[in-house]
C-alpha positions in Angstrom: 38.6 122.9 82.4 40.0 121.6 79.1 39.8 117.2 78.8 42.7 115.3 78.2 41.3 115.6 74.5 41.2 119.1 74.0 44.8 119.5 74.9 45.9 116.5 73.3 45.0 118.2 70.2 46.1 121.6 71.2 49.4 120.2 71.2 49.0 118.4 68.4 47.9 121.8 66.8 50.0 123.7 68.6 53.2 121.1 66.8 54.2 120.8 70.7 55.2 116.6 70.1 56.1 116.6 73.3 53.3 117.3 75.2 51.7 116.0 72.7 53.3 112.4 73.3 53.3 112.8 76.5 49.5 113.2 76.3 48.2 110.5 73.8 50.1 108.1 75.5 47.9 107.0 78.1 44.5 106.6 75.0 43.6 103.6 75.4 40.4 103.9 73.9 41.9 105.9 70.9 44.7 104.2 70.2 45.7 99.9 70.0 47.5 98.1 72.3 50.4 98.3 69.7 50.5 101.8 68.7 50.2 103.0 72.1 53.3 101.3 73.2 55.1 103.4 69.4 53.6 106.6 70.9 55.7 105.3 74.5 58.8 104.6 73.3 58.3 108.4 71.4 57.5 109.3 75.2 60.0 109.0 76.3 62.9 109.2 73.7 63.1 112.4 74.2 65.5 112.0 76.5 68.7 110.5 74.4 69.7 108.3 77.3 66.5 106.6 76.6 67.0 106.9 72.8 70.1 105.0 73.1 68.7 102.6 75.5 66.0 101.7 73.1 68.6 101.3 70.0 70.4 99.7 71.9 67.6 97.2 72.3 67.3 96.8 68.4 64.4 99.2 67.5 64.7 102.2 65.0 63.6 105.1 67.0 63.8 107.0 64.2 61.6 105.4 62.0 59.6 104.9 65.3 58.8 108.3 65.7 58.3 108.8 62.4 55.3 106.1 62.8 54.3 108.1 65.7 53.9 111.4 64.6 51.6 109.5 61.5 49.7 108.1 64.5 49.0 111.8 66.5 48.4 113.7 62.8 46.2 110.5 61.9 44.2 111.3 65.3 43.7 115.3 64.7 43.0 114.3 61.3 40.3 112.1 62.5 38.7 114.3 65.3 38.4 117.2 63.9 36.6 115.6 60.9 34.1 114.4 64.1 34.1 118.0 65.9 33.1 118.9 62.5 30.6 117.1 61.7 29.4 117.4 66.0 29.1 120.6 64.7 26.9 120.7 61.7 24.9 118.9 63.0 23.8 120.8 66.2 23.7 123.4 63.6 21.0 121.6 62.0 19.5 121.6 64.8 18.8 124.5 66.7 
């Protein structure tokens, strides 16, 4: 069984942004509360009626989605780097 982190990394690498947002919005340890809120809004804005609702609240949905994609890409790059370092350290120990 894949962990949520593995599922998230796979969704990001496959450009499955709706799935990545669905998973990432609940990550409390990897994202700050503000970042979680950005991911949550981006996830909810996949529904046009909710996107309209957030627009009425004065939230720039497009800008929020851009930031959410940046957060996902940053997370992906960090995890790849960490995984690469862990893999290298395991290979040198053996």
